[in-house]
N, C-alpha and C positions, 0 to 999 in steps of 0.2 A: 386842569388836571385835578385840582382839589375838589371841585364840584363832581367830577366823575367818580373820585374815590368815595365821597360822601354817598353817591347813589349806590355804589357797590356795597357799602356798609349797611345801608338800610335794606337793600335786597337780600343780602345775606342774613340779616337779623330777622326778617319776616319769614324767609324760607326755612331757617334753622330753629325758629321758635316753635315750629309745628312739632318738632321732635320732642320738645320739653313738654308740651301740652298733652301729649299722649303717653307719657311715661307712666309705668305702673307704679302704684304707691308702695311705700315701704312697708315692712312687717312690724308688728307690735313687739313689745319687749318680751312678753310671755311666749311668743312663737319664734322659733328659730327658722330662718329662710332656707338653710341648707338641710336641716333635718325634717322639714315638712314635705311630705310626699304629695300632698293635695294642692300645692302651689301651681297655678296655671303658668304655662309656658309663655314666654314673651315672644310675639312675632317680630322677626327682624326683616321680612321681606317686603313689608308695606311701604316703606319710603326709599327702597333702593333705587327706583326709577328717577326720583329727584337727584340722588347723589350721581347717577349716570349722566343725567342732562347738565348738571353743573360741572362735571368733569369734562364733558364734550366742549361746552362753552369756554372753559378756562384753557383747554388745549388749543382751540381755534384762536382765542385771543392772543396767547403767547406765541403761537406760530405766526400770526399776522405781524405782530411786533417784531419778531426775530427776522422775518423776511424784509420788512421795511427798513431795518437798520443795516442789513447785509447787502 
């Protein structure tokens, strides 16, 4: 059980670290992020497929465990 939990932690870390690597940089002190109209929009749909895949895997895992105990 402990080994499986460690594998899940590593998998989660590697999948979720991708979100951090592609984050947009912060604004400088002389520019205000809310008042600047030329700031590019941040795309949110690029990594939604990974979130969907992880949700399906988690749902299948919990369903399998609940069915085994019942």
